[in-house]
DOMAR-47147 format. One record per residue: residue number from 1; x, y, z of N, C-alpha, C, O in turn. Coordinates in nm, 2 decimals, decimal comma, padded with zeros to 4 digits. Layout:
<nodes>
<NUM; <X; Y; Z>; <X; Y; Z>; <X; Y; Z>; <X; Y; Z>>,
...
</nodes>
This chain:
<nodes>
<1; <02,31; 04,98; -05,08>; <02,24; 05,11; -05,06>; <02,17; 05,11; -04,92>; <02,12; 05,00; -04,88>>,
<2; <02,18; 05,22; -04,86>; <02,11; 05,23; -04,72>; <01,99; 05,32; -04,74>; <01,99; 05,42; -04,81>>,
<3; <01,88; 05,27; -04,68>; <01,75; 05,34; -04,68>; <01,72; 05,38; -04,54>; <01,70; 05,29; -04,45>>,
<4; <01,71; 05,51; -04,51>; <01,69; 05,55; -04,37>; <01,57; 05,65; -04,37>; <01,57; 05,74; -04,45>>,
<5; <01,48; 05,63; -04,28>; <01,37; 05,72; -04,28>; <01,27; 05,69; -04,17>; <01,29; 05,61; -04,08>>,
<6; <01,16; 05,77; -04,17>; <01,06; 05,76; -04,07>; <00,95; 05,66; -04,12>; <00,91; 05,67; -04,23>>,
<7; <00,91; 05,57; -04,03>; <00,81; 05,47; -04,06>; <00,67; 05,54; -04,07>; <00,63; 05,60; -03,97>>,
<8; <00,61; 05,53; -04,18>; <00,48; 05,59; -04,20>; <00,37; 05,49; -04,17>; <00,27; 05,52; -04,11>>,
<9; <00,39; 05,36; -04,21>; <00,30; 05,25; -04,19>; <00,38; 05,12; -04,18>; <00,49; 05,11; -04,24>>,
<10; <00,32; 05,02; -04,12>; <00,39; 04,89; -04,11>; <00,28; 04,78; -04,10>; <00,18; 04,80; -04,03>>,
<11; <00,31; 04,67; -04,16>; <00,23; 04,55; -04,15>; <00,32; 04,44; -04,10>; <00,41; 04,40; -04,18>>,
<12; <00,29; 04,38; -03,99>; <00,38; 04,29; -03,92>; <00,33; 04,14; -03,94>; <00,22; 04,12; -03,98>>,
<13; <00,42; 04,05; -03,91>; <00,38; 03,91; -03,90>; <00,36; 03,84; -04,03>; <00,28; 03,74; -04,04>>,
<14; <00,41; 03,89; -04,14>; <00,40; 03,83; -04,27>; <00,50; 03,73; -04,30>; <00,61; 03,73; -04,24>>,
<15; <00,48; 03,63; -04,39>; <00,58; 03,53; -04,43>; <00,58; 03,52; -04,58>; <00,47; 03,52; -04,64>>,
<16; <00,70; 03,49; -04,64>; <00,71; 03,47; -04,78>; <00,84; 03,40; -04,80>; <00,93; 03,38; -04,71>>,
<17; <00,86; 03,35; -04,92>; <00,98; 03,28; -04,96>; <01,08; 03,38; -05,02>; <01,05; 03,45; -05,12>>,
<18; <01,20; 03,39; -04,96>; <01,31; 03,47; -05,01>; <01,43; 03,38; -05,04>; <01,48; 03,32; -04,94>>,
<19; <01,47; 03,37; -05,16>; <01,58; 03,29; -05,20>; <01,55; 03,14; -05,17>; <01,64; 03,06; -05,14>>,
<20; <01,43; 03,10; -05,18>; <01,39; 02,96; -05,16>; <01,37; 02,92; -05,02>; <01,34; 02,80; -04,99>>,
<21; <01,38; 03,02; -04,92>; <01,36; 02,99; -04,78>; <01,25; 03,07; -04,73>; <01,24; 03,19; -04,75>>,
<22; <01,15; 03,01; -04,66>; <01,04; 03,09; -04,60>; <01,09; 03,16; -04,48>; <01,15; 03,11; -04,39>>,
<23; <01,06; 03,29; -04,48>; <01,11; 03,38; -04,37>; <01,00; 03,48; -04,33>; <00,91; 03,51; -04,41>>,
<24; <01,00; 03,53; -04,21>; <00,91; 03,64; -04,17>; <00,96; 03,77; -04,24>; <01,08; 03,79; -04,27>>,
<25; <00,86; 03,86; -04,25>; <00,90; 03,99; -04,30>; <00,80; 04,10; -04,25>; <00,68; 04,06; -04,22>>,
<26; <00,83; 04,22; -04,26>; <00,75; 04,33; -04,23>; <00,74; 04,42; -04,35>; <00,84; 04,46; -04,41>>,
<27; <00,62; 04,45; -04,40>; <00,60; 04,54; -04,51>; <00,58; 04,68; -04,45>; <00,49; 04,70; -04,36>>,
<28; <00,65; 04,78; -04,50>; <00,64; 04,92; -04,44>; <00,66; 05,02; -04,55>; <00,71; 05,00; -04,66>>,
<29; <00,61; 05,14; -04,52>; <00,63; 05,26; -04,60>; <00,72; 05,35; -04,52>; <00,69; 05,38; -04,40>>,
<30; <00,82; 05,41; -04,58>; <00,92; 05,49; -04,51>; <00,93; 05,63; -04,58>; <00,95; 05,63; -04,70>>,
<31; <00,92; 05,74; -04,51>; <00,95; 05,87; -04,56>; <01,10; 05,89; -04,54>; <01,15; 05,89; -04,43>>,
<32; <01,17; 05,90; -04,65>; <01,32; 05,91; -04,65>; <01,37; 06,04; -04,57>; <01,31; 06,14; -04,59>>,
<33; <01,47; 06,02; -04,49>; <01,53; 06,13; -04,41>; <01,59; 06,23; -04,51>; <01,59; 06,35; -04,48>>,
<34; <01,66; 06,19; -04,61>; <01,73; 06,28; -04,70>; <01,63; 06,36; -04,79>; <01,66; 06,47; -04,84>>,
<35; <01,50; 06,31; -04,81>; <01,40; 06,38; -04,88>; <01,27; 06,33; -04,84>; <01,21; 06,24; -04,89>>,
<36; <01,21; 06,39; -04,73>; <01,09; 06,34; -04,67>; <00,97; 06,33; -04,76>; <00,87; 06,25; -04,73>>,
<37; <00,96; 06,40; -04,87>; <00,85; 06,39; -04,96>; <00,85; 06,26; -05,04>; <00,75; 06,22; -05,09>>,
<38; <00,97; 06,19; -05,04>; <00,98; 06,07; -05,11>; <00,95; 05,95; -05,02>; <01,02; 05,94; -04,91>>,
<39; <00,85; 05,87; -05,05>; <00,81; 05,76; -04,97>; <00,85; 05,63; -05,04>; <00,83; 05,62; -05,16>>,
<40; <00,91; 05,54; -04,97>; <00,96; 05,42; -05,02>; <00,89; 05,30; -04,96>; <00,87; 05,30; -04,84>>,
<41; <00,84; 05,20; -05,04>; <00,78; 05,08; -04,99>; <00,89; 04,98; -04,97>; <00,97; 04,95; -05,06>>,
<42; <00,90; 04,92; -04,85>; <01,00; 04,82; -04,82>; <00,95; 04,69; -04,76>; <00,85; 04,70; -04,69>>,
<43; <01,01; 04,58; -04,79>; <00,99; 04,46; -04,71>; <01,11; 04,43; -04,63>; <01,22; 04,41; -04,69>>,
<44; <01,10; 04,43; -04,50>; <01,21; 04,40; -04,41>; <01,22; 04,26; -04,38>; <01,13; 04,21; -04,31>>,
<45; <01,31; 04,19; -04,44>; <01,32; 04,04; -04,43>; <01,39; 03,99; -04,30>; <01,48; 04,06; -04,26>>,
<46; <01,33; 03,88; -04,25>; <01,40; 03,82; -04,13>; <01,35; 03,87; -04,00>; <01,41; 03,83; -03,90>>,
<47; <01,25; 03,95; -04,00>; <01,20; 04,00; -03,87>; <01,04; 03,99; -03,86>; <00,98; 04,00; -03,97>>,
<48; <00,99; 03,96; -03,75>; <00,84; 03,96; -03,73>; <00,79; 04,10; -03,71>; <00,67; 04,12; -03,75>>,
<49; <00,86; 04,19; -03,65>; <00,82; 04,33; -03,63>; <00,94; 04,42; -03,62>; <01,05; 04,37; -03,60>>,
<50; <00,92; 04,54; -03,65>; <01,03; 04,64; -03,64>; <01,04; 04,69; -03,50>; <00,94; 04,70; -03,42>>,
<51; <01,17; 04,72; -03,45>; <01,19; 04,76; -03,31>; <01,14; 04,91; -03,29>; <01,15; 04,96; -03,18>>,
<52; <01,08; 04,97; -03,39>; <01,03; 05,11; -03,37>; <00,89; 05,11; -03,41>; <00,84; 05,03; -03,50>>,
<53; <00,81; 05,21; -03,35>; <00,67; 05,22; -03,39>; <00,66; 05,32; -03,51>; <00,76; 05,38; -03,55>>,
<54; <00,54; 05,33; -03,56>; <00,51; 05,43; -03,66>; <00,55; 05,56; -03,61>; <00,51; 05,60; -03,50>>,
<55; <00,62; 05,64; -03,69>; <00,67; 05,77; -03,65>; <00,82; 05,76; -03,61>; <00,88; 05,87; -03,60>>,
<56; <00,87; 05,64; -03,58>; <01,01; 05,63; -03,54>; <01,10; 05,62; -03,67>; <01,05; 05,60; -03,78>>,
<57; <01,23; 05,63; -03,65>; <01,32; 05,62; -03,76>; <01,39; 05,48; -03,76>; <01,42; 05,43; -03,66>>,
<58; <01,40; 05,43; -03,88>; <01,46; 05,30; -03,90>; <01,57; 05,31; -04,01>; <01,56; 05,40; -04,10>>,
<59; <01,67; 05,22; -04,00>; <01,78; 05,22; -04,10>; <01,78; 05,08; -04,16>; <01,79; 04,98; -04,09>>,
<60; <01,78; 05,07; -04,29>; <01,77; 04,95; -04,36>; <01,88; 04,94; -04,47>; <01,92; 05,04; -04,53>>,
<61; <01,93; 04,82; -04,49>; <02,02; 04,79; -04,60>; <01,94; 04,72; -04,71>; <01,88; 04,62; -04,69>>,
<62; <01,94; 04,78; -04,83>; <01,87; 04,73; -04,95>; <01,94; 04,61; -05,00>; <02,06; 04,62; -05,04>>,
<63; <01,88; 04,49; -05,02>; <01,94; 04,38; -05,07>; <01,89; 04,34; -05,21>; <01,95; 04,27; -05,29>>,
<64; <01,77; 04,40; -05,25>; <01,71; 04,38; -05,38>; <01,61; 04,48; -05,41>; <01,53; 04,52; -05,32>>,
<65; <01,61; 04,53; -05,53>; <01,51; 04,63; -05,58>; <01,42; 04,56; -05,67>; <01,46; 04,49; -05,77>>,
<66; <01,29; 04,57; -05,65>; <01,18; 04,51; -05,73>; <01,10; 04,62; -05,80>; <01,04; 04,70; -05,73>>,
<67; <01,09; 04,61; -05,93>; <01,02; 04,71; -06,01>; <00,89; 04,65; -06,06>; <00,90; 04,55; -06,13>>,
<68; <00,78; 04,71; -06,03>; <00,65; 04,66; -06,09>; <00,62; 04,76; -06,20>; <00,56; 04,87; -06,18>>,
<69; <00,65; 04,72; -06,32>; <00,64; 04,81; -06,44>; <00,49; 04,84; -06,47>; <00,46; 04,95; -06,51>>,
<70; <00,41; 04,74; -06,44>; <00,26; 04,76; -06,47>; <00,21; 04,88; -06,38>; <00,13; 04,96; -06,43>>,
<71; <00,24; 04,88; -06,25>; <00,19; 04,98; -06,16>; <00,28; 05,10; -06,15>; <00,25; 05,20; -06,09>>,
<72; <00,41; 05,09; -06,20>; <00,50; 05,19; -06,19>; <00,55; 05,22; -06,05>; <00,58; 05,33; -06,01>>,
<73; <00,57; 05,11; -05,97>; <00,61; 05,12; -05,83>; <00,74; 05,04; -05,82>; <00,76; 04,94; -05,87>>,
<74; <00,83; 05,10; -05,74>; <00,96; 05,04; -05,70>; <00,95; 05,00; -05,55>; <00,92; 05,08; -05,47>>,
<75; <00,98; 04,87; -05,52>; <00,98; 04,83; -05,39>; <01,12; 04,78; -05,35>; <01,20; 04,74; -05,44>>,
<76; <01,15; 04,78; -05,22>; <01,29; 04,74; -05,18>; <01,27; 04,63; -05,08>; <01,20; 04,63; -04,99>>,
<77; <01,35; 04,52; -05,11>; <01,37; 04,41; -05,01>; <01,49; 04,45; -04,93>; <01,60; 04,48; -04,98>>,
<78; <01,48; 04,45; -04,79>; <01,58; 04,51; -04,71>; <01,61; 04,42; -04,59>; <01,53; 04,33; -04,55>>,
<79; <01,72; 04,44; -04,52>; <01,76; 04,39; -04,39>; <01,77; 04,50; -04,29>; <01,82; 04,61; -04,33>>,
<80; <01,73; 04,48; -04,17>; <01,73; 04,58; -04,07>; <01,88; 04,60; -04,02>; <01,95; 04,50; -04,00>>,
<81; <01,92; 04,72; -04,01>; <02,05; 04,75; -03,96>; <02,03; 04,80; -03,82>; <01,96; 04,90; -03,79>>,
<82; <02,09; 04,73; -03,72>; <02,06; 04,76; -03,58>; <02,17; 04,84; -03,52>; <02,17; 04,88; -03,40>>,
</nodes>
């Protein structure tokens, strides 16, 4: 699945374990290009920062969908498509 949209917010320089390997990631919220009213929360794995600023367009490949049933939130773990 491809997630493409405008970066609404981003938090850089984060680190976590993905697949047993510690990696950098960026947490961001994206307004989808196909439906701008829908905002998606994503963790972009393997990068310290996104190459675009807030307000820029980014294209991501979803590698895993994480559902938080308690809060009713769906998050996406993604890789940056350059």
